[in-house]
N, C-alpha and C positions, 0 to 999 in steps of 0.2 A: 568635328570630336573635342573632346572636353577635356582636362587635367584630367577625373576621376581616370575617364577611359584610357587615357594615353598610361596612366601608370596601371592600369588591368594589362594591358598589352606589352607594357615592358617588362612585367614580371611572371607574364607567360610566358613571351620569348627567352628571356635569362634562367628561365628551369624548364623549359623544353614540353609547356603547357600546351593544351589545346583551349582556347576561349569558347565558349556555348553562348551565344547571342541572335537575338532578333537584328540588328544592326549590323547588317552585313555590309550598308553600304559607309558607314563609318570605319570599320577595322577592317575591309577589302585593301583600303590604302595601305597597308603594311604588308608586303609582299612575304616575310619570313614570316609572318605569322599564322598559326594553325585554327580555325576558326571554324565553328559546325553551327549549325539552326536546324535544333532538336524542333522547333516550330512547324515544318514544315517534312511532308514524308512523301 
């Protein structure tokens, strides 16, 4: 996970937001982060 992804995750976590991404592998390392992958149904 790069610096930009960490910034996105931090902003989302502080503001109680959900990150929509295809990079589940990177973002699932943050257990308190809400993530969704809209590419899969």
